[in-house]
N, C-alpha and C positions, 0 to 999 in steps of 0.2 A: 084239773091242772091247767095252769095258765101256759100258753105258747111262749117259748123262750125267744128272745130276740136272736136272729141268726145274722152273722156277717157273711152276705152272700160272697163277696169278694174273697174271703179266706176259704170259703166252702169251695168255690170255683178253683183256686189254686191247690187244695187238697184232691179234688177228683181229678185235675190236671195231672198231677204228680202220680196218683194211683193208676190213672189210665196209661201213662207213659211205662210205668214200671210193670203193669200187667202186660203191655204189648212187648216190652224189652224180655219179660219172662217167657211168654209164649214164643218169641223169634228165637231166644236162645235155646230152649228145650226142644225146639224143632230144628234149627239150623246147624247146631254144633254136632248133633249125632248124624246129620246128613252129610256134614263136610262140604258142603258146597252151598252158594247163595243161588245157584241156578236150580231152582225149586218153585216152578210157578204154582204148583198146588198149594203150597204154604201160603203164598201171598193171597189167593183167592180164599182161602179158608180163614185167614186172618181178618179179611174184609167181611166175611160172613159172620165172624163171631164179633167184630168191633162195631159193625154197622148198627145192628139192633141195640147194643150196649149204649153206644152214644144217643140215640133216639131216646131211649128209656130213661137216660140219665139227665138229658136235656128237659124232657117232659116233668120228671120230678123236681128238678132244679127251680122250675118255673112255677109248678102247681103245688108241690109239697117238699119244700126244702127240709123240713123237720124230719120227714122220713129218711132222706139221704144222711143226715147227721146221725140218726139213730142206727142207719146200718153201717156207717164208718166207725162207730164207736161200739158196737155190739160186741160182746165176748160169751161165749158158752159158759155156763155156771156149773152144770151138772157133768160129773166124771164120764157117764156114759156118752153124753153127747160130744165131750172132747175125743173120746176114743173113736167114735164113729167119724168125726171130722178127719182124725189123723189116719185112719184107715182109707178114707175116701180121698185123702191128698195123695198117699202112695199109689192108688188106682189111676187118679189123674196124671200123676207124673208118668207111669208107666205109659199111659195112653198117649202122652205127647212125645215120648221117647221112641216109641216103636215106628211112627212114619218116618222120622228123620233116618233111623238105622235100616229101614226098608229102602228109603231112596239111596243110601250109601252102599248097601250090599245087594241091591236089586232083587230082593226076595219076590217081588210081584210086579206085573205089567198091566195096570188097569187102564181100559180104554178111556180116552177123554171124556166121552159121553157120559160114562157111568160116574167118574169124577165129579162132573159139574152137576149131574143129577142128585148125587149125594149131598153136594154143598146146596143145592136149592131146597132138599128136604131139611138140612140143618138150619138153613134160614128160615124156613117155613115154621120150624119149631120154635125158634127163638124171636120171632117177630111178635110183637104185642098183638093181641087180638083185637080185632076191629070193634069198635063200640056201637 
C-alpha cells in the first residue's frame, strides 16, 4: 500500500478544531453541573488531560501523520463494537457529570494534597512511556 499524500495544514486545522471541541465538551460537562467557574480542581484536571494529549498529537503529526488521519476517520464496523463504545460513552458522561454535581452540592471535601496526588497519578498514567 502506497502512502497517501497528506495535507498537513488541513490535518492541523482538523486537529485544532477537534481539540477545541474536546476541551469545550469537558469544560461544559464539568462546569455546568458545578454551577460555578470557581472550580480550580477542574482546571488542573483539564491541564492533566490535555497536556499529554497535545504532546502525543504533536509527536504523531511530526512522525506519523498517516496514523492521525486513520484515527480521525476510523469508524467501528461491527455491531458489538458499536454497542461497547456506546455503553462506554454513557459511563464517561456520568464520570464527567459527577464531579460537577459533587462541587455544586458539596457531597465531599477532599484535601488539596489528595486531589493533587490523584492528578499526578492520572498524569503518570497518560504520559507517553519513555523510550
